[in-house]
Backbone as XML, in Angstrom:
<?xml version="1.0"?>
<chain id="A" units="angstrom">
  <residue number="1" name="MET">
    <atom name="N" x="-6.154" y="13.357" z="-8.241"/>
    <atom name="CA" x="-6.457" y="12.530" z="-9.392"/>
    <atom name="C" x="-7.532" y="11.516" z="-9.026"/>
  </residue>
  <residue number="2" name="THR">
    <atom name="N" x="-8.222" y="11.095" z="-10.011"/>
    <atom name="CA" x="-9.278" y="10.124" z="-9.777"/>
    <atom name="C" x="-8.763" y="8.712" z="-9.954"/>
  </residue>
  <residue number="3" name="LYS">
    <atom name="N" x="-9.576" y="7.769" z="-9.508"/>
    <atom name="CA" x="-9.202" y="6.365" z="-9.612"/>
    <atom name="C" x="-8.988" y="5.949" z="-11.060"/>
  </residue>
  <residue number="4" name="LYS">
    <atom name="N" x="-9.804" y="6.463" z="-11.976"/>
    <atom name="CA" x="-9.667" y="6.105" z="-13.382"/>
    <atom name="C" x="-8.311" y="6.499" z="-13.943"/>
  </residue>
  <residue number="5" name="LYS">
    <atom name="N" x="-7.809" y="7.673" z="-13.570"/>
    <atom name="CA" x="-6.506" y="8.109" z="-14.068"/>
    <atom name="C" x="-5.418" y="7.147" z="-13.609"/>
  </residue>
  <residue number="6" name="TYR">
    <atom name="N" x="-5.494" y="6.690" z="-12.359"/>
    <atom name="CA" x="-4.477" y="5.799" z="-11.831"/>
    <atom name="C" x="-4.530" y="4.424" z="-12.479"/>
  </residue>
  <residue number="7" name="MET">
    <atom name="N" x="-5.704" y="3.996" z="-12.880"/>
    <atom name="CA" x="-5.824" y="2.670" z="-13.460"/>
    <atom name="C" x="-5.056" y="2.562" z="-14.779"/>
  </residue>
  <residue number="8" name="ASN">
    <atom name="N" x="-4.808" y="3.677" z="-15.449"/>
    <atom name="CA" x="-4.074" y="3.671" z="-16.713"/>
    <atom name="C" x="-2.567" y="3.771" z="-16.514"/>
  </residue>
  <residue number="9" name="ILE">
    <atom name="N" x="-2.133" y="4.023" z="-15.290"/>
    <atom name="CA" x="-0.704" y="4.141" z="-15.003"/>
    <atom name="C" x="-0.133" y="2.732" z="-14.862"/>
  </residue>
  <residue number="10" name="ASN">
    <atom name="N" x="0.929" y="2.472" z="-15.616"/>
    <atom name="CA" x="1.549" y="1.151" z="-15.572"/>
    <atom name="C" x="2.897" y="1.285" z="-14.868"/>
  </residue>
  <residue number="11" name="ARG">
    <atom name="N" x="2.861" y="1.231" z="-13.541"/>
    <atom name="CA" x="4.083" y="1.356" z="-12.746"/>
    <atom name="C" x="4.163" y="0.221" z="-11.754"/>
  </residue>
  <residue number="12" name="LYS">
    <atom name="N" x="5.357" y="0.004" z="-11.257"/>
    <atom name="CA" x="5.570" y="-1.059" z="-10.278"/>
    <atom name="C" x="5.259" y="-0.591" z="-8.858"/>
  </residue>
  <residue number="13" name="TYR">
    <atom name="N" x="5.469" y="0.689" z="-8.571"/>
    <atom name="CA" x="5.286" y="1.215" z="-7.220"/>
    <atom name="C" x="4.304" y="2.371" z="-7.197"/>
  </residue>
  <residue number="14" name="LEU">
    <atom name="N" x="3.613" y="2.518" z="-6.046"/>
    <atom name="CA" x="2.679" y="3.619" z="-5.842"/>
    <atom name="C" x="3.016" y="4.336" z="-4.550"/>
  </residue>
  <residue number="15" name="ARG">
    <atom name="N" x="2.770" y="5.647" z="-4.526"/>
    <atom name="CA" x="2.909" y="6.429" z="-3.304"/>
    <atom name="C" x="1.657" y="6.243" z="-2.448"/>
  </residue>
  <residue number="16" name="PRO">
    <atom name="N" x="1.732" y="6.566" z="-1.155"/>
    <atom name="CA" x="0.559" y="6.392" z="-0.292"/>
    <atom name="C" x="-0.702" y="7.111" z="-0.797"/>
  </residue>
  <residue number="17" name="SER">
    <atom name="N" x="-0.555" y="8.292" z="-1.380"/>
    <atom name="CA" x="-1.724" y="9.006" z="-1.900"/>
    <atom name="C" x="-2.374" y="8.251" z="-3.049"/>
  </residue>
  <residue number="18" name="GLU">
    <atom name="N" x="-1.569" y="7.575" z="-3.846"/>
    <atom name="CA" x="-2.085" y="6.790" z="-4.959"/>
    <atom name="C" x="-2.752" y="5.506" z="-4.458"/>
  </residue>
  <residue number="19" name="VAL">
    <atom name="N" x="-2.189" y="4.918" z="-3.405"/>
    <atom name="CA" x="-2.807" y="3.737" z="-2.798"/>
    <atom name="C" x="-4.193" y="4.107" z="-2.267"/>
  </residue>
  <residue number="20" name="GLU">
    <atom name="N" x="-4.289" y="5.274" z="-1.643"/>
    <atom name="CA" x="-5.585" y="5.733" z="-1.130"/>
    <atom name="C" x="-6.591" y="5.911" z="-2.268"/>
  </residue>
  <residue number="21" name="ALA">
    <atom name="N" x="-6.160" y="6.529" z="-3.357"/>
    <atom name="CA" x="-7.061" y="6.789" z="-4.477"/>
    <atom name="C" x="-7.528" y="5.502" z="-5.153"/>
  </residue>
  <residue number="22" name="ILE">
    <atom name="N" x="-6.648" y="4.533" z="-5.276"/>
    <atom name="CA" x="-6.982" y="3.306" z="-6.001"/>
    <atom name="C" x="-7.659" y="2.275" z="-5.104"/>
  </residue>
  <residue number="23" name="TYR">
    <atom name="N" x="-7.102" y="2.040" z="-3.917"/>
    <atom name="CA" x="-7.577" y="0.962" z="-3.059"/>
    <atom name="C" x="-8.501" y="1.437" z="-1.939"/>
  </residue>
  <residue number="24" name="GLY">
    <atom name="N" x="-8.572" y="2.745" z="-1.718"/>
    <atom name="CA" x="-9.454" y="3.274" z="-0.689"/>
    <atom name="C" x="-8.923" y="3.149" z="0.725"/>
  </residue>
  <residue number="25" name="ILE">
    <atom name="N" x="-7.639" y="2.881" z="0.875"/>
    <atom name="CA" x="-7.022" y="2.781" z="2.198"/>
    <atom name="C" x="-6.427" y="4.149" z="2.524"/>
  </residue>
  <residue number="26" name="LYS">
    <atom name="N" x="-6.917" y="4.770" z="3.575"/>
    <atom name="CA" x="-6.496" y="6.127" z="3.928"/>
    <atom name="C" x="-4.996" y="6.192" z="4.217"/>
  </residue>
  <residue number="27" name="GLN">
    <atom name="N" x="-4.398" y="7.342" z="3.858"/>
    <atom name="CA" x="-2.969" y="7.535" z="4.096"/>
    <atom name="C" x="-2.641" y="7.457" z="5.579"/>
  </residue>
  <residue number="28" name="GLY">
    <atom name="N" x="-3.536" y="7.944" z="6.429"/>
    <atom name="CA" x="-3.330" y="7.876" z="7.876"/>
    <atom name="C" x="-3.293" y="6.435" z="8.373"/>
  </residue>
  <residue number="29" name="THR">
    <atom name="N" x="-4.135" y="5.598" z="7.800"/>
    <atom name="CA" x="-4.143" y="4.172" z="8.156"/>
    <atom name="C" x="-2.834" y="3.525" z="7.748"/>
  </residue>
  <residue number="30" name="LEU">
    <atom name="N" x="-2.366" y="3.838" z="6.532"/>
    <atom name="CA" x="-1.087" y="3.292" z="6.071"/>
    <atom name="C" x="0.053" y="3.732" z="6.987"/>
  </residue>
  <residue number="31" name="ALA">
    <atom name="N" x="0.057" y="5.018" z="7.378"/>
    <atom name="CA" x="1.109" y="5.547" z="8.254"/>
    <atom name="C" x="1.073" y="4.861" z="9.624"/>
  </residue>
  <residue number="32" name="LYS">
    <atom name="N" x="-0.124" y="4.680" z="10.164"/>
    <atom name="CA" x="-0.260" y="4.019" z="11.466"/>
    <atom name="C" x="0.251" y="2.587" z="11.403"/>
  </residue>
  <residue number="33" name="GLN">
    <atom name="N" x="-0.104" y="1.884" z="10.342"/>
    <atom name="CA" x="0.360" y="0.507" z="10.191"/>
    <atom name="C" x="1.879" y="0.442" z="10.076"/>
  </residue>
  <residue number="34" name="ARG">
    <atom name="N" x="2.460" y="1.369" z="9.303"/>
    <atom name="CA" x="3.933" y="1.383" z="9.180"/>
    <atom name="C" x="4.587" y="1.641" z="10.519"/>
  </residue>
  <residue number="35" name="SER">
    <atom name="N" x="4.052" y="2.599" z="11.282"/>
    <atom name="CA" x="4.679" y="2.961" z="12.560"/>
    <atom name="C" x="4.558" y="1.856" z="13.599"/>
  </residue>
  <residue number="36" name="GLN">
    <atom name="N" x="3.501" y="1.038" z="13.479"/>
    <atom name="CA" x="3.295" y="-0.030" z="14.443"/>
    <atom name="C" x="3.837" y="-1.378" z="13.960"/>
  </residue>
  <residue number="37" name="GLY">
    <atom name="N" x="4.408" y="-1.402" z="12.752"/>
    <atom name="CA" x="5.092" y="-2.593" z="12.272"/>
    <atom name="C" x="4.214" y="-3.677" z="11.682"/>
  </residue>
  <residue number="38" name="PHE">
    <atom name="N" x="3.046" y="-3.318" z="11.155"/>
    <atom name="CA" x="2.205" y="-4.312" z="10.489"/>
    <atom name="C" x="1.541" y="-3.655" z="9.287"/>
  </residue>
  <residue number="39" name="GLY">
    <atom name="N" x="0.760" y="-4.416" z="8.575"/>
    <atom name="CA" x="0.044" y="-3.859" z="7.432"/>
    <atom name="C" x="0.665" y="-4.261" z="6.111"/>
  </residue>
  <residue number="40" name="LEU">
    <atom name="N" x="0.399" y="-3.448" z="5.109"/>
    <atom name="CA" x="0.861" y="-3.741" z="3.754"/>
    <atom name="C" x="2.372" y="-3.584" z="3.633"/>
  </residue>
  <residue number="41" name="PRO">
    <atom name="N" x="3.009" y="-4.438" z="2.829"/>
    <atom name="CA" x="4.457" y="-4.309" z="2.634"/>
    <atom name="C" x="4.800" y="-3.033" z="1.865"/>
  </residue>
  <residue number="42" name="TYR">
    <atom name="N" x="5.908" y="-2.410" z="2.221"/>
    <atom name="CA" x="6.337" y="-1.163" z="1.588"/>
    <atom name="C" x="7.858" y="-1.095" z="1.546"/>
  </residue>
  <residue number="43" name="VAL">
    <atom name="N" x="8.368" y="-0.166" z="0.745"/>
    <atom name="CA" x="9.803" y="0.100" z="0.693"/>
    <atom name="C" x="10.020" y="1.595" z="0.897"/>
  </residue>
  <residue number="44" name="ILE">
    <atom name="N" x="11.210" y="1.949" z="1.375"/>
    <atom name="CA" x="11.571" y="3.350" z="1.551"/>
    <atom name="C" x="12.792" y="3.624" z="0.691"/>
  </residue>
  <residue number="45" name="ILE">
    <atom name="N" x="12.665" y="4.603" z="-0.180"/>
    <atom name="CA" x="13.745" y="4.974" z="-1.091"/>
    <atom name="C" x="14.345" y="6.305" z="-0.632"/>
  </residue>
  <residue number="46" name="GLY">
    <atom name="N" x="15.655" y="6.373" z="-0.575"/>
    <atom name="CA" x="16.337" y="7.629" z="-0.291"/>
    <atom name="C" x="16.489" y="7.988" z="1.172"/>
  </residue>
  <residue number="47" name="ARG">
    <atom name="N" x="16.242" y="7.053" z="2.076"/>
    <atom name="CA" x="16.429" y="7.334" z="3.502"/>
    <atom name="C" x="17.877" y="7.054" z="3.868"/>
  </residue>
  <residue number="48" name="LYS">
    <atom name="N" x="18.473" y="7.968" z="4.600"/>
    <atom name="CA" x="19.855" y="7.779" z="5.017"/>
    <atom name="C" x="19.933" y="6.647" z="6.029"/>
  </residue>
  <residue number="49" name="PRO">
    <atom name="N" x="21.040" y="5.901" z="5.994"/>
    <atom name="CA" x="21.205" y="4.787" z="6.938"/>
    <atom name="C" x="21.108" y="5.267" z="8.387"/>
  </residue>
  <residue number="50" name="ASN">
    <atom name="N" x="20.498" y="4.460" z="9.225"/>
    <atom name="CA" x="20.350" y="4.724" z="10.663"/>
    <atom name="C" x="19.472" y="5.939" z="10.972"/>
  </residue>
  <residue number="51" name="LYS">
    <atom name="N" x="18.627" y="6.353" z="10.049"/>
    <atom name="CA" x="17.697" y="7.466" z="10.282"/>
    <atom name="C" x="16.283" y="6.923" z="10.323"/>
  </residue>
  <residue number="52" name="ARG">
    <atom name="N" x="15.429" y="7.556" z="11.109"/>
    <atom name="CA" x="14.041" y="7.121" z="11.221"/>
    <atom name="C" x="13.097" y="7.949" z="10.355"/>
  </residue>
  <residue number="53" name="LYS">
    <atom name="N" x="13.568" y="9.062" z="9.815"/>
    <atom name="CA" x="12.711" y="9.920" z="9.003"/>
    <atom name="C" x="13.362" y="10.190" z="7.660"/>
  </residue>
  <residue number="54" name="GLY">
    <atom name="N" x="12.526" y="10.630" z="6.710"/>
    <atom name="CA" x="13.022" y="10.965" z="5.388"/>
    <atom name="C" x="12.820" y="9.828" z="4.409"/>
  </residue>
  <residue number="55" name="GLY">
    <atom name="N" x="13.023" y="10.140" z="3.165"/>
    <atom name="CA" x="12.861" y="9.143" z="2.124"/>
    <atom name="C" x="11.451" y="9.130" z="1.556"/>
  </residue>
  <residue number="56" name="ILE">
    <atom name="N" x="11.281" y="8.353" z="0.525"/>
    <atom name="CA" x="9.995" y="8.233" z="-0.160"/>
    <atom name="C" x="9.448" y="6.836" z="0.109"/>
  </residue>
  <residue number="57" name="ILE">
    <atom name="N" x="8.218" y="6.784" z="0.594"/>
    <atom name="CA" x="7.569" y="5.505" z="0.885"/>
    <atom name="C" x="6.813" y="5.059" z="-0.356"/>
  </residue>
  <residue number="58" name="LEU">
    <atom name="N" x="7.049" y="3.819" z="-0.760"/>
    <atom name="CA" x="6.409" y="3.266" z="-1.950"/>
    <atom name="C" x="5.834" y="1.888" z="-1.642"/>
  </residue>
  <residue number="59" name="TYR">
    <atom name="N" x="4.719" y="1.579" z="-2.303"/>
    <atom name="CA" x="4.061" y="0.285" z="-2.178"/>
    <atom name="C" x="4.116" y="-0.423" z="-3.523"/>
  </residue>
  <residue number="60" name="ASP">
    <atom name="N" x="4.549" y="-1.676" z="-3.518"/>
    <atom name="CA" x="4.631" y="-2.488" z="-4.732"/>
    <atom name="C" x="3.220" y="-2.894" z="-5.144"/>
  </residue>
  <residue number="61" name="VAL">
    <atom name="N" x="2.850" y="-2.619" z="-6.400"/>
    <atom name="CA" x="1.504" y="-2.895" z="-6.902"/>
    <atom name="C" x="1.172" y="-4.387" z="-6.817"/>
  </residue>
  <residue number="62" name="GLU">
    <atom name="N" x="2.114" y="-5.249" z="-7.151"/>
    <atom name="CA" x="1.867" y="-6.695" z="-7.080"/>
    <atom name="C" x="1.596" y="-7.133" z="-5.645"/>
  </residue>
  <residue number="63" name="ASP">
    <atom name="N" x="2.358" y="-6.591" z="-4.685"/>
    <atom name="CA" x="2.138" y="-6.924" z="-3.279"/>
    <atom name="C" x="0.768" y="-6.438" z="-2.811"/>
  </residue>
  <residue number="64" name="LEU">
    <atom name="N" x="0.372" y="-5.242" z="-3.247"/>
    <atom name="CA" x="-0.942" y="-4.704" z="-2.885"/>
    <atom name="C" x="-2.060" y="-5.578" z="-3.426"/>
  </residue>
  <residue number="65" name="ASP">
    <atom name="N" x="-1.957" y="-5.953" z="-4.691"/>
    <atom name="CA" x="-2.987" y="-6.796" z="-5.298"/>
    <atom name="C" x="-3.081" y="-8.139" z="-4.575"/>
  </residue>
  <residue number="66" name="HIS">
    <atom name="N" x="-1.915" y="-8.733" z="-4.294"/>
    <atom name="CA" x="-1.894" y="-10.026" z="-3.609"/>
    <atom name="C" x="-2.505" y="-9.904" z="-2.208"/>
  </residue>
  <residue number="67" name="ALA">
    <atom name="N" x="-2.128" y="-8.856" z="-1.462"/>
    <atom name="CA" x="-2.643" y="-8.667" z="-0.107"/>
    <atom name="C" x="-4.153" y="-8.439" z="-0.112"/>
  </residue>
  <residue number="68" name="CYS">
    <atom name="N" x="-4.631" y="-7.647" z="-1.045"/>
    <atom name="CA" x="-6.072" y="-7.363" z="-1.112"/>
    <atom name="C" x="-6.861" y="-8.604" z="-1.509"/>
  </residue>
  <residue number="69" name="LYS">
    <atom name="N" x="-6.338" y="-9.384" z="-2.422"/>
    <atom name="CA" x="-7.039" y="-10.607" z="-2.837"/>
    <atom name="C" x="-7.079" y="-11.628" z="-1.714"/>
  </residue>
  <residue number="70" name="SER">
    <atom name="N" x="-5.992" y="-11.765" z="-0.978"/>
    <atom name="CA" x="-5.952" y="-12.774" z="0.081"/>
    <atom name="C" x="-6.814" y="-12.366" z="1.267"/>
  </residue>
  <residue number="71" name="LYS">
    <atom name="N" x="-6.981" y="-11.070" z="1.523"/>
    <atom name="CA" x="-7.792" y="-10.613" z="2.649"/>
    <atom name="C" x="-9.275" y="-10.623" z="2.322"/>
  </residue>
  <residue number="72" name="ASN">
    <atom name="N" x="-9.634" y="-10.651" z="1.052"/>
    <atom name="CA" x="-11.036" y="-10.612" z="0.656"/>
    <atom name="C" x="-11.623" y="-11.989" z="0.383"/>
  </residue>
  <residue number="73" name="LYS">
    <atom name="N" x="-10.891" y="-13.025" z="0.708"/>
    <atom name="CA" x="-11.406" y="-14.372" z="0.486"/>
    <atom name="C" x="-12.531" y="-14.651" z="1.479"/>
  </residue>
  <residue number="74" name="VAL">
    <atom name="N" x="-13.539" y="-15.303" z="0.998"/>
    <atom name="CA" x="-14.665" y="-15.668" z="1.831"/>
    <atom name="C" x="-14.649" y="-17.180" z="2.021"/>
  </residue>
  <residue number="75" name="GLU">
    <atom name="N" x="-14.685" y="-17.588" z="3.240"/>
    <atom name="CA" x="-14.707" y="-19.022" z="3.512"/>
    <atom name="C" x="-16.151" y="-19.454" z="3.707"/>
  </residue>
  <residue number="76" name="HIS">
    <atom name="N" x="-16.505" y="-20.535" z="3.068"/>
    <atom name="CA" x="-17.857" y="-21.066" z="3.191"/>
    <atom name="C" x="-17.862" y="-22.137" z="4.273"/>
  </residue>
  <residue number="77" name="LEU">
    <atom name="N" x="-18.754" y="-21.981" z="5.196"/>
    <atom name="CA" x="-18.861" y="-22.945" z="6.274"/>
    <atom name="C" x="-19.922" y="-23.973" z="5.944"/>
  </residue>
  <residue number="78" name="GLN">
    <atom name="N" x="-19.636" y="-25.208" z="6.249"/>
    <atom name="CA" x="-20.641" y="-26.245" z="6.055"/>
    <atom name="C" x="-21.415" y="-26.414" z="7.355"/>
  </residue>
  <residue number="79" name="LEU">
    <atom name="N" x="-22.703" y="-26.359" z="7.230"/>
    <atom name="CA" x="-23.546" y="-26.505" z="8.427"/>
    <atom name="C" x="-24.070" y="-27.906" z="8.548"/>
  </residue>
</chain>
């Protein structure tokens, strides 16, 4: 799907493929960040307790927007 199609979707959560399409962050980058314990906040739905695999990984749209806005701030230095 294209970015335009996703922009019309009004949902609270996105899958990693949708995050890549909308925000341009590769799924591999998201996976690496999750495995190393940093990066964008996410939730896992349907994973059995005490298991490291399985489930559906979802990213909250509000958290993504907030994270992207805060990382793109430009600070002006006074010379």
